[in-house]
C-alpha positions as CSV (number, residue, x, y, z in Angstrom):
1,X,-5.5,8.3,-39.6
2,X,-4.8,5.9,-36.8
3,X,-8.1,5.0,-35.0
4,X,-6.6,6.1,-31.6
5,X,-5.0,9.3,-32.8
6,X,-7.8,11.7,-31.8
7,X,-8.6,10.1,-28.5
8,X,-4.9,10.0,-27.5
9,X,-4.3,13.6,-28.5
10,X,-7.4,14.8,-26.6
11,X,-5.8,13.3,-23.4
12,X,-4.0,16.7,-23.3
13,X,-7.3,18.3,-22.5
14,X,-8.6,15.7,-20.1
15,X,-9.8,16.5,-16.6
16,X,-10.2,20.3,-16.9
17,X,-10.7,22.4,-13.8
18,X,-13.8,24.5,-12.9
19,X,-12.9,28.2,-13.3
20,X,-14.5,30.9,-11.2
21,X,-13.4,34.1,-9.5
22,X,-16.4,34.8,-7.2
23,X,-16.6,33.7,-3.6
24,X,-18.0,30.2,-3.5
25,X,-18.6,27.0,-1.7
26,X,-16.9,24.0,-3.4
27,X,-18.2,20.5,-2.5
28,X,-16.2,17.5,-3.6
29,X,-17.4,13.9,-3.2
30,X,-15.6,10.7,-4.2
31,X,-17.4,7.4,-4.4
32,X,-16.0,3.9,-4.6
33,X,-18.3,2.3,-7.2
34,X,-18.4,0.2,-10.3
35,X,-18.8,1.6,-13.8
36,X,-22.4,0.5,-13.9
37,X,-23.2,2.3,-10.6
38,X,-21.3,5.4,-11.8
39,X,-23.4,5.5,-15.1
40,X,-26.7,5.1,-13.2
41,X,-25.7,7.9,-10.8
42,X,-24.6,10.2,-13.6
43,X,-27.8,9.7,-15.6
44,X,-29.7,10.6,-12.5
45,X,-27.6,13.8,-11.8
46,X,-27.0,15.1,-15.3
47,X,-30.1,16.5,-16.9
48,X,-28.3,17.2,-20.2
49,X,-27.2,14.6,-22.7
50,X,-24.5,12.4,-21.2
51,X,-21.7,10.6,-23.0
52,X,-21.2,7.4,-21.0
53,X,-18.0,6.7,-22.8
54,X,-16.4,10.0,-21.6
55,X,-14.0,10.1,-18.7
56,X,-15.3,13.5,-17.4
57,X,-17.9,16.1,-18.1
58,X,-19.2,19.5,-16.9
59,X,-22.9,20.1,-16.5
60,X,-25.3,22.2,-14.4
61,X,-27.4,21.1,-11.4
62,X,-30.0,23.6,-10.1
63,X,-28.0,26.4,-11.8
64,X,-24.7,25.4,-10.3
65,X,-21.7,24.1,-12.1
66,X,-21.2,20.3,-11.5
67,X,-18.2,18.4,-12.7
68,X,-18.0,14.6,-12.8
69,X,-14.9,12.5,-13.3
70,X,-14.6,8.8,-13.8
71,X,-11.5,7.1,-12.5
72,X,-10.3,3.5,-12.4
73,X,-11.7,2.6,-9.0
74,X,-13.9,5.6,-8.1
75,X,-15.7,8.6,-9.5
76,X,-15.9,12.1,-8.2
77,X,-18.4,15.0,-8.2
78,X,-17.4,18.6,-7.7
79,X,-20.2,21.2,-7.2
80,X,-19.4,24.9,-7.2
81,X,-22.0,27.2,-5.5
82,X,-21.0,30.8,-6.2
83,X,-22.1,33.7,-4.0
84,X,-22.1,37.5,-4.1
85,X,-21.2,37.7,-0.4
86,X,-17.5,37.6,0.4
87,X,-17.9,36.7,4.0
88,X,-18.9,33.0,3.6
89,X,-19.2,30.4,6.4
90,X,-19.7,26.7,6.4
91,X,-22.9,25.3,5.0
92,X,-24.4,21.9,4.2
93,X,-24.5,20.2,0.8
94,X,-27.3,21.6,-1.4
95,X,-30.4,19.6,-1.0
96,X,-30.7,18.9,-4.7
97,X,-27.4,17.0,-4.7
98,X,-27.8,15.6,-1.2
99,X,-31.0,13.7,-2.3
100,X,-29.2,12.2,-5.2
101,X,-26.2,11.0,-3.3
102,X,-28.1,9.7,-0.3
103,X,-28.4,6.2,-1.7
104,X,-24.6,6.1,-2.5
105,X,-23.4,7.3,0.9
106,X,-22.1,3.8,1.9
107,X,-19.6,4.1,-1.0
108,X,-18.5,7.6,-0.1
109,X,-14.7,7.6,0.5
110,X,-14.0,11.3,0.6
111,X,-16.0,14.5,1.2
112,X,-14.4,17.9,1.1
113,X,-15.9,21.3,1.5
114,X,-13.8,24.4,0.5
115,X,-14.9,27.9,1.3
116,X,-13.4,30.3,-1.3
117,X,-13.4,34.0,-0.2
118,X,-11.3,37.1,-0.3
119,X,-8.9,38.4,2.3
120,X,-10.9,41.4,3.4
121,X,-12.5,41.2,6.9
122,X,-11.1,37.7,7.5
123,X,-11.7,36.4,11.0
124,X,-10.2,33.0,11.1
125,X,-11.6,32.2,14.6
126,X,-15.2,32.1,13.3
127,X,-14.4,29.1,11.1
128,X,-13.9,26.9,14.1
129,X,-10.5,25.4,13.3
130,X,-8.7,23.7,16.2
131,X,-4.9,24.0,15.9
132,X,-5.1,25.0,12.2
133,X,-2.4,24.5,9.6
134,X,-1.9,27.2,7.1
135,X,0.1,27.7,3.9
136,X,0.7,30.4,1.4
137,X,0.3,28.7,-2.0
138,X,1.0,29.8,-5.6
139,X,3.9,31.9,-4.6
140,X,1.9,33.8,-1.9
141,X,-1.1,34.6,-4.1
142,X,-3.5,32.6,-1.9
143,X,-3.7,31.2,1.6
144,X,-5.2,27.8,2.6
145,X,-6.3,26.9,6.2
146,X,-7.5,23.6,7.6
147,X,-7.3,21.5,10.8
148,X,-8.0,18.3,8.8
149,X,-10.8,17.3,11.3
150,X,-14.1,15.9,10.0
151,X,-17.2,17.9,10.7
152,X,-20.4,16.4,12.1
153,X,-21.5,15.8,8.5
154,X,-18.3,14.0,7.7
155,X,-16.7,16.8,5.7
156,X,-13.0,17.8,5.7
157,X,-13.1,21.5,5.6
158,X,-10.6,23.9,4.0
159,X,-10.6,27.7,3.9
160,X,-9.2,29.1,0.7
161,X,-8.4,32.8,0.9
162,X,-7.7,34.3,-2.6
163,X,-5.3,37.2,-2.7
164,X,-4.2,37.7,-6.4
165,X,-5.3,34.6,-8.3
166,X,-7.4,34.9,-11.4
167,X,-10.2,32.5,-12.2
168,X,-8.0,30.0,-14.1
169,X,-5.2,29.8,-11.4
170,X,-7.8,29.6,-8.6
171,X,-9.6,26.7,-10.3
172,X,-6.4,24.8,-10.8
173,X,-5.2,25.5,-7.3
174,X,-8.5,24.2,-5.8
175,X,-8.3,21.2,-8.0
176,X,-4.9,20.3,-6.6
177,X,-6.2,20.6,-3.1
178,X,-9.1,18.3,-3.9
179,X,-6.9,15.8,-5.6
180,X,-4.5,15.7,-2.6
181,X,-7.3,14.7,-0.3
182,X,-8.9,12.2,-2.6
183,X,-5.7,10.5,-3.6
184,X,-4.6,10.4,0.0
185,X,-7.8,8.6,1.0
186,X,-7.4,6.2,-1.9
187,X,-3.8,5.5,-0.9
188,X,-4.8,4.9,2.7
189,X,-7.3,2.2,1.6
190,X,-4.6,-0.4,1.9
191,X,-4.0,0.3,5.6
192,X,-6.7,-1.9,7.1
193,X,-5.8,-4.7,4.7
194,X,-2.1,-4.3,5.6
195,X,-3.0,-4.6,9.3
196,X,-5.0,-7.8,8.7
197,X,-2.2,-9.2,6.5
198,X,0.4,-8.4,9.1
199,X,-1.4,-10.6,11.6
200,X,-1.4,-13.4,9.0
201,X,2.3,-12.9,8.3
202,X,3.1,-13.5,11.9
203,X,1.4,-16.9,11.7
204,X,3.2,-17.6,8.4
205,X,6.6,-16.6,9.9
206,X,6.0,-19.0,12.8
207,X,5.1,-21.8,10.5
208,X,8.1,-21.1,8.4
209,X,10.4,-21.4,11.4
210,X,8.9,-24.7,12.4
211,X,9.3,-26.1,8.8
212,X,12.9,-24.9,8.7
213,X,13.7,-26.7,11.9
214,X,12.0,-29.8,10.6
215,X,14.0,-29.6,7.4
216,X,17.3,-29.1,9.3
217,X,16.6,-32.2,11.3
218,X,17.0,-34.8,8.5
219,X,16.7,-37.8,10.8
220,X,13.4,-36.8,12.4
221,X,11.4,-35.6,9.4
222,X,9.6,-37.3,6.6
223,X,10.3,-35.6,3.3
224,X,6.8,-36.3,1.9
225,X,5.0,-34.8,4.8
226,X,7.4,-31.9,5.0
227,X,6.9,-31.2,1.3
228,X,3.2,-31.2,1.7
229,X,3.4,-28.7,4.6
230,X,5.7,-26.4,2.6
231,X,3.4,-26.6,-0.4
232,X,0.5,-25.6,1.8
233,X,2.3,-22.6,3.2
234,X,3.5,-21.6,-0.2
235,X,-0.1,-21.7,-1.5
236,X,-1.3,-19.5,1.3
237,X,1.5,-16.9,0.7
238,X,0.8,-16.9,-3.0
239,X,-2.9,-16.4,-2.3
240,X,-2.2,-13.5,0.0
241,X,0.1,-12.0,-2.6
242,X,-2.5,-12.2,-5.3
243,X,-5.2,-10.6,-3.1
244,X,-3.0,-7.7,-2.0
245,X,-0.8,-6.9,-5.0
246,X,-3.3,-4.7,-6.8
247,X,-4.1,-2.7,-3.6
248,X,-0.5,-2.1,-2.7
249,X,0.4,-1.1,-6.2
250,X,-2.5,1.4,-6.3
251,X,-1.3,2.8,-2.9
252,X,2.2,3.6,-4.4
253,X,0.6,5.2,-7.5
254,X,-1.8,7.4,-5.4
255,X,0.9,8.4,-3.0
256,X,3.1,9.5,-5.8
257,X,0.3,11.7,-7.0
258,X,-0.2,13.2,-3.5
259,X,3.4,14.2,-3.3
260,X,3.4,15.6,-6.8
261,X,0.3,17.8,-6.1
262,X,1.9,19.0,-2.8
263,X,4.9,20.1,-4.7
264,X,2.8,22.0,-7.2
265,X,1.2,24.1,-4.4
266,X,4.6,25.9,-3.9
267,X,3.9,26.4,-0.2
268,X,5.4,28.9,2.1
269,X,4.9,29.6,5.8
270,X,2.1,31.7,7.2
271,X,3.4,33.1,10.5
272,X,4.2,30.3,13.0
273,X,1.7,27.8,11.7
274,X,2.6,24.4,10.4
275,X,2.3,24.1,6.6
276,X,-0.4,21.9,5.2
277,X,2.1,19.9,3.2
278,X,4.3,19.2,6.3
279,X,1.2,18.2,8.3
280,X,0.0,15.7,5.6
281,X,3.5,14.3,4.9
282,X,4.3,13.7,8.6
283,X,1.0,11.8,9.1
284,X,0.6,10.2,5.7
285,X,4.1,8.8,5.2
286,X,3.9,6.4,8.2
287,X,0.8,4.9,6.7
288,X,2.6,4.6,3.4
289,X,5.7,3.1,5.0
290,X,3.7,0.6,6.9
291,X,1.9,-0.6,3.8
292,X,5.3,-0.7,1.9
293,X,6.9,-2.7,4.7
294,X,4.1,-5.2,4.8
295,X,4.3,-5.7,1.1
296,X,8.0,-6.2,1.3
297,X,7.6,-8.6,4.2
298,X,5.2,-10.7,2.1
299,X,7.6,-10.7,-0.8
300,X,10.5,-11.8,1.4
301,X,8.3,-14.5,3.0
302,X,7.4,-15.9,-0.4
303,X,11.1,-16.0,-1.3
304,X,12.0,-17.8,2.0
305,X,9.3,-20.4,1.4
306,X,10.5,-21.0,-2.1
307,X,14.1,-21.3,-0.9
308,X,13.0,-23.8,1.8
309,X,11.3,-25.8,-0.9
310,X,14.4,-25.8,-3.0
311,X,16.5,-26.9,0.0
312,X,14.2,-29.8,0.7
313,X,14.2,-30.8,-3.0
314,X,18.0,-30.7,-3.0
315,X,18.1,-32.9,0.1
316,X,15.6,-35.4,-1.3
317,X,17.6,-35.4,-4.6
318,X,20.8,-36.3,-2.7
319,X,19.0,-39.0,-0.8
320,X,17.7,-40.4,-4.0
321,X,21.1,-40.4,-5.6
322,X,22.5,-42.3,-2.6
323,X,19.7,-44.8,-2.8
324,X,20.3,-45.2,-6.5
325,X,24.0,-45.7,-5.9
326,X,23.2,-48.5,-3.4
327,X,20.9,-50.1,-5.8
328,X,23.5,-50.0,-8.6
329,X,26.0,-51.6,-6.2
330,X,23.5,-54.4,-5.4
331,X,22.8,-54.8,-9.1
332,X,26.5,-55.1,-9.9
333,X,26.9,-57.8,-7.2
334,X,23.9,-59.7,-8.5
335,X,25.3,-59.5,-12.1
336,X,28.7,-60.8,-10.9
337,X,26.9,-63.7,-9.1
338,X,24.8,-64.4,-12.2
339,X,27.9,-64.5,-14.4
340,X,29.6,-66.9,-12.1
341,X,26.5,-69.1,-12.0
342,X,26.2,-68.9,-15.7
343,X,29.9,-70.0,-16.2
344,X,29.2,-72.9,-13.8
345,X,26.1,-73.9,-15.7
346,X,27.9,-73.7,-19.0
347,X,30.6,-76.1,-17.6
348,X,28.1,-78.5,-16.3
349,X,26.1,-78.3,-19.5
350,X,29.3,-79.3,-21.5
351,X,30.0,-82.2,-19.2
352,X,26.4,-83.4,-19.5
353,X,26.4,-83.0,-23.3
354,X,29.8,-84.9,-23.4
355,X,28.4,-87.7,-21.3
356,X,25.3,-88.0,-23.5
357,X,27.3,-87.7,-26.7
358,X,29.7,-90.5,-25.6
359,X,26.7,-92.7,-24.7
360,X,25.1,-92.0,-28.1
361,X,28.4,-92.9,-29.9
362,X,28.6,-96.0,-27.8
363,X,25.1,-97.0,-28.8
364,X,26.0,-96.4,-32.4
365,X,29.1,-98.7,-32.1
366,X,26.9,-101.4,-30.5
367,X,24.4,-101.0,-33.4
368,X,27.1,-101.5,-35.9
369,X,28.1,-104.9,-34.3
370,X,24.5,-106.0,-34.5
371,X,24.5,-105.1,-38.2
372,X,27.5,-107.4,-38.7
373,X,30.0,-104.6,-39.2
374,X,33.5,-105.8,-38.1
375,X,35.1,-102.8,-36.2
376,X,37.7,-103.2,-33.5
377,X,37.5,-101.0,-30.4
378,X,40.7,-99.3,-31.3
379,X,39.4,-98.3,-34.7
380,X,36.1,-97.2,-33.2
381,X,38.0,-95.0,-30.8
382,X,40.0,-93.5,-33.5
383,X,36.8,-92.6,-35.4
384,X,34.6,-91.5,-32.6
385,X,37.1,-89.3,-30.7
386,X,37.5,-86.7,-33.4
387,X,33.8,-86.8,-34.1
388,X,32.9,-86.2,-30.4
389,X,35.5,-83.4,-30.2
390,X,34.1,-81.8,-33.3
391,X,30.5,-81.9,-32.1
392,X,31.5,-80.4,-28.7
393,X,33.4,-77.7,-30.4
394,X,30.4,-76.7,-32.5
395,X,28.2,-76.7,-29.5
396,X,30.6,-74.5,-27.5
397,X,30.9,-72.1,-30.5
398,X,27.1,-71.9,-30.8
399,X,26.8,-71.1,-27.1
400,X,29.3,-68.2,-27.3
401,X,27.5,-66.8,-30.4
402,X,24.3,-66.7,-28.6
403,X,25.9,-65.0,-25.6
404,X,27.6,-62.4,-27.8
405,X,24.4,-61.6,-29.6
């Protein structure tokens, strides 16, 4: 059996919902924390044996069902407090859980409270919604209300009115609502970063315009200084890309999950009220589009800087080729002059050698007279002329051999 077969197969059963059919308060908390902080928190909350390698688990806290889930960047807690009374109202987080999460409140990214009740004796005004949005979900088997305003405790409140859902469908429907809010908040995390990055991009764009103008003015720019400035700008853009790539990619992934969960609600209108999905999409999509536009702007800026660097490199290459051409012309002129000088030197050398050779032969002729050899000038000329011509011919031949080699 493959070592991953069982774990991969069990992914089909990952992240189950909490199933209940009684009226209840559902508290959902999401924390941005590292794996180490998550493990410490879970060990404090979960009194039963805890598998730290698991991605989720269901335990009980003070008699109430508590579900924890570990995600890539965050972990969530969902506490269900059931009640026998159907006419529930808003309440605070149970003290047993509030004490445990108090230390981790700075990392709290999302807090949702859902009141789950029946349709009988429903008075919507007593829940304090201002301009509420409402939707029939699950094909009209339940109704969800909310104004998406935070309470004094920082909770986003939803009223879930169950009409005909059993425990399994109700649990899955509530899970979808919780995931919509959590993933929406996680997707919106890139908005502050996108605003900060947008201000930096304005500076980068201005710098790029200046560098482009300097590159266009070939007579007034120094290629080395311009290349240094382009390299500096490119390094800053690459650094910004590296810092923001993960966050923008996560935003796209979380946003896709939000829209998928909205589609799974199968919403329909409740009277003249605006649907929850329409409310979320109309206010969430601008955030998503702003982050996407900022990411695309950064990518286009990186390409523009790279193109400017390529243009400068091409210009420098052309200038270098022109300089090389001038150098080659100068070298050719020098070579021609050297060849002419060499020919002149060769001629002078032959003349000098001829002069010294004739003098040597003359000295030899004088020496023969001293030795008593009787040789007329005419005979000496007949002997020395071929000898001198032969010696000069050998010298010229040797010089040409050396040059050819």
